[in-house]
N, C-alpha and C positions, 0 to 999 in steps of 0.2 A: 227763776230767771224772770217771771212776769213782773215781780216788784222792781227788779233791776231795769227792765224796759221801762216802766213807769217812771223811775227816777231819771233815767237818762232823756225821757220825753219831757219831763218838768224842767230839767237844766237846759235843754235846747229851746223850750219856749220862752223861758225867762232871758235866755241869750238873744233870741229873735225880738223880744220886746224891747230889750236894751238897745240892740241895733236901730230899731225904730226911732228911739229917741236921739242916737248918735247920728243918724242919717240926715237930720235937720229937713224933714220934709223932703226926702230923696235928693237932697243937693249934695250929699257926700256919697260918692260910689260905693267904697268898700262896705260901709255899714248898710247901704241900700240893697247890696246883692246878699249879704249875710242874713237880712231879714228873711229871705225866701229859702236859703240854705237851711237856717235854724228852724223855720217852721215846717218844712218838707221833713226833716230829720225827727221833729217833735210829733208829727202826725204819723209817721212811720212806726216809731217806737210805741206811741200809745196804741196804735192798731195792733201791734204784736203784743202788748199787755193785755188787751181785750180778748185775745184768744182763750184766757183763763179767768181774768177778773170780771166781776160783774160791772156792767156799763155806768150804772149810776154811781157806784161807789168810786170806780176809776176816774170818772169826770170830775167828781166832787174833790178828790185828792188832787187831780192834775191842776184843777182851776184854783183851789184854795191855797195849795203851797206855791203855786205860781204867782197868785196874788200876794201873798205874804213875803215871798222873796223879792219881788219887784217893788213892792213898798219899801222894803229895807234897802234895796239898791238906791231908789229914788232919794230916800233920807240920807243914806250915809254918802252916795256917790254924787248925786245931783243937787244935793242941799235942799231937798223938799222938806217941809215942815212936818213935824210929828205932834200930836196933841192926844189928850185922853180919848177923845171920841174915836180917833183913827185907830188907837191901840185896842180899845174895848171892841170895836168893829171887827178888827183882825182876829181877836180872840174868840168872838162869836162864830166867825167862819170857821175856825180851827175845831171849836167844840161841835159845830154842825156836823162836820166831817167825821170826827169821832163818834157822834151818834150814829151816823149812817154805818160805820164800821160795826159798832155794837149790834145794831139792827140786823145786819147781815149775819153775825154769829147767832143771834137769838133765833133767826128763822130756820137755822140748821137743825 
């Protein structure tokens, strides 16, 4: 269940960040309200995930997958550019999280 909570936390965080963009600096009411709703849900679910998962690994996965997903949304939905350096940087973040996961298994 803890991995499910983390997945929901990531999705809510990405929705909250997307709402930030859509709020146009708090000029649009609904996306502005949704920022707080989604971030409250995200923090709630990441807290539930932390009951079982290690904090370093949890935060790394939460932030890395959130970063990767919000970058994809930026490129696909908001027309932000993608280049080789951005792609390689995202892959390094993902590799870093994988390394943290493997280090947790090695410590056991």
